[in-house]
C-alpha positions in Angstrom: 19.4 10.3 6.2 21.6 13.4 7.2 21.0 15.5 10.3 20.2 18.5 7.9 17.4 16.6 5.9 15.8 15.7 9.4 15.9 19.0 10.7 13.9 20.2 7.5 11.5 17.8 7.9 11.2 18.2 11.8 11.0 22.0 10.8 8.4 21.4 8.2 6.4 19.6 10.6 6.8 22.4 13.5 5.4 25.1 11.1 2.1 22.8 10.1 1.2 22.6 13.9 1.8 25.9 14.2 -0.7 26.9 11.2 -2.8 24.4 12.7 -2.7 26.0 16.2 -2.9 29.4 14.8 -6.3 28.5 12.9 -7.3 27.0 16.2 -7.2 30.0 18.4 -8.4 32.5 15.9 -11.9 30.5 16.1 -12.0 29.9 12.4 -13.7 26.9 12.9 -15.6 25.4 15.9 -14.1 23.3 18.3 -16.0 20.4 17.4 -15.1 20.7 14.0 -11.5 22.0 14.1 -9.5 20.3 17.4 -6.5 21.6 18.6 -3.2 19.5 18.2 -3.2 19.4 21.8 -7.0 17.6 22.1 -5.6 15.3 19.0 -2.6 14.5 20.8 -4.2 13.7 24.0 -7.0 11.5 22.0 -4.4 9.5 20.6 -2.7 9.1 24.4 -6.2 7.9 25.3 -6.6 5.6 22.6 -3.5 3.8 23.2 -3.7 3.7 27.0 -7.1 2.1 26.5 -5.4 -0.4 24.1 -8.5 0.7 21.6 -6.3 1.9 19.0 -3.3 -1.1 19.7 -6.3 -3.7 18.7 -7.5 -1.7 15.8 -3.5 -1.6 14.8 -3.4 -5.6 15.1 -6.8 -6.1 13.3 -5.8 -3.7 10.1 -2.4 -5.1 9.8 -3.7 -9.2 10.1 -6.3 -7.8 7.1 -3.0 -6.0 5.3 -0.6 -9.0 5.4 -3.2 -11.6 4.2 -4.3 -9.5 1.4 -1.0 -8.6 0.2 0.6 -12.0 0.3 -2.0 -13.3 -1.8 -2.1 -10.1 -4.1 1.8 -10.8 -4.4 1.3 -14.4 -5.0 -2.0 -14.1 -7.7 -0.3 -10.6 -9.4 3.3 -12.3 -10.1 1.6 -15.6 -11.5 -0.6 -13.2 -13.6 2.0 -10.9 -14.8 4.6 -13.4 -15.6 1.4 -15.4 -17.6 1.0 -11.9 -19.3 4.9 -11.6 -19.6 5.5 -14.8 -21.0 2.4 -15.4 -23.4 1.7 -12.6 -26.4 -1.8 -14.3 -26.9 -2.4 -13.7 -23.5 -1.2 -10.4 -22.9 -3.3 -9.3 -26.3 -6.2 -10.4 -25.2 -6.1 -9.9 -21.5 -3.6 -7.5 -21.0 -6.0 -4.3 -21.7 -8.3 -5.3 -19.4 -5.7 -5.7 -16.6 -5.1 -2.0 -16.8 -8.8 -1.0 -16.8 -9.0 -3.2 -13.5 -6.0 -1.4 -12.3 -7.7 2.1 -12.9 -10.8 1.0 -10.6 -10.3 2.5 -7.2 -10.3 0.4 -4.1 -13.5 1.2 -2.7 -15.4 0.6 -6.0 -15.1 -2.6 -4.8 -16.3 -2.5 -1.3 -19.8 -3.2 -2.2 -19.2 -6.6 -4.3 -16.3 -7.4 -1.4 -20.3 -6.9 1.2 -22.4 -9.0 -1.3 -20.2 -11.9 -1.9 -18.8 -12.3 1.8 -21.1 -9.9 3.9 -19.8 -7.6 6.8 -17.0 -10.2 7.5 -13.0 -9.8 7.5 -12.9 -11.8 4.5 -14.5 -9.1 2.4 -12.1 -6.6 4.0 -9.3 -8.8 2.9 -10.6 -9.3 -0.7 -10.5 -5.7 -0.8 -6.6 -5.8 0.0 -6.2 -8.6 -2.4 -7.6 -6.6 -5.4 -6.3 -3.4 -4.7 -2.5 -4.7 -4.9 -2.9 -7.7 -7.1 -3.3 -5.8 -10.7 -0.5 -3.3 -9.7 1.5 -6.0 -9.0 0.6 -7.9 -12.1 1.5 -5.1 -14.4 5.0 -4.7 -12.9 5.8 -8.4 -13.1 4.9 -8.5 -16.6 6.7 -5.2 -17.4 9.8 -6.7 -15.5 9.4 -10.3 -17.7 9.3 -7.8 -21.0 12.5 -5.6 -19.8 14.7 -8.6 -19.8 17.5 -7.9 -22.5 17.4 -10.1 -25.7 21.1 -10.0 -25.9 21.4 -11.3 -22.2 18.9 -14.2 -23.3 20.7 -14.8 -27.0 23.9 -15.2 -24.5 22.0 -17.4 -22.3 20.7 -19.6 -25.2 24.3 -20.0 -26.8 25.5 -21.2 -23.6 22.7 -24.0 -23.7 20.5 -22.7 -21.3 16.8 -22.6 -22.5 13.4 -23.3 -21.8 12.4 -23.5 -17.8 16.1 -23.1 -16.5 16.8 -19.8 -19.2 13.0 -18.5 -16.4 14.6 -19.3 -13.6 18.6 -18.7 -14.1 18.2 -15.6 -16.2 15.0 -14.1 -16.7 13.7 -13.9 -12.8 17.7 -12.9 -11.8 17.3 -10.3 -14.8 13.7 -9.1 -13.4 14.3 -8.3 -9.5 14.4 -4.5 -9.9 11.0 -4.1 -11.3 9.5 -6.9 -9.1 10.9 -4.6 -6.0 9.1 -1.8 -7.9 6.1 -4.0 -8.0 6.1 -5.0 -4.2 6.4 -1.3 -3.1 3.6 -0.2 -5.4 1.5 -3.4 -4.0 2.2 -2.7 -0.6 0.8 1.2 -1.2 -2.2 0.0 -3.0 -3.3 -2.5 -0.6 -2.9 0.0 2.1 -5.2 2.0 0.6 -7.5 -0.6 -0.2 -7.2 -1.7 3.2 -8.8 1.8 4.5 -11.5 2.0 2.1 -12.8 -1.7 3.0 -12.4 -1.3 6.6 -14.7 2.1 6.6 -17.6 -0.2 5.6 -16.7 -3.3 7.5 -18.4 -3.7 10.9 -14.5 -3.6 12.6 -12.4 -4.3 13.8 -9.8 -1.9 12.3 -8.2 1.3 12.2 -11.2 2.2 8.9 -13.5 1.3 11.4 -12.3 3.2 13.9 -12.3 6.6 12.3 -16.2 5.7 10.7 -17.1 5.0 14.4 -15.4 8.4 15.5 -16.9 10.2 12.6 -20.3 8.5 13.6 -20.1 10.4 17.2 -18.5 13.4 15.9 -15.3 12.7 17.7 -13.0 15.1 15.3 -10.1 14.5 17.8 -10.2 10.8 17.1 -10.8 11.3 13.1 -7.8 13.5 12.7 -5.6 11.3 15.0 -6.3 7.9 13.2 -5.8 9.8 9.9 -2.5 10.9 11.2 -1.7 7.4 12.4 -2.4 5.9 8.7 -0.7 8.4 6.8 2.4 7.9 9.3 2.5 4.1 9.0 2.4 4.4 5.3 5.1 6.9 5.2 7.1 5.1 7.6 7.1 1.5 6.0 7.8 2.7 2.3 10.5 5.1 3.5 11.8 2.8 6.1 11.3 -0.9 4.4 10.5 -0.7 0.6 12.4 2.3 -0.2 15.5 1.4 1.1 15.4 -2.2 -0.2 14.1 -0.8 -3.6 17.5 1.2 -3.8 19.7 -1.5 -2.3 18.5 -3.9 -5.0 18.5 -1.2 -7.6 22.6 -0.5 -6.7 23.3 -4.3 -6.3 21.8 -4.7 -9.7 23.7 -1.6 -10.9 20.6 0.1 -12.4 21.5 3.3 -9.8 
């Protein structure tokens, strides 16, 4: 990241905090509804110092990684099936799009009825949040393999399972990375939806707990944490990984 870009982003953040403080100073809203930036910062420090937010973060990442790994596995298998089988795609493909369009929070009542108010229910919501978008991208990846590339492989005696692993999978990697990035984003959103209605622990549960006790400083602080984690992981990990793969495969 260039210094000019960093300066622009920091400057924008300073402006946002400044506007936030001006609204607070003008008493547009009551303090209990609209706390100052310094109150939110103090609440965050208190949460990390006491270990409550660290515990919640650890629980959320445990739920996320458990669900995301399963979502990638199930989504990849389902996407390969739909990408390789025209009959399967014509039969179930349209339903996959419909399932992917369902907001993650809609799955929460179903998860609670099956698993109760447990961590398994949260993981279940995360799995559903990431599986379908991963499957759609893997299906597109398999279909995007150039027919000329497959013909060239067959003229060299590569076909069947060998063709799939030696030709189609390597050619599909850029789309797979895009699916991985989207699966992370959808799973992170699904995680918050699942934890909001769980019995904890987790960031979503902590957010609901703060709301129940009218601790708006904690509510805003946790929202900031959720947003920062989502942006940092996307930009630092998945975005760079995707760009490196795209460059190596000659897509960019």
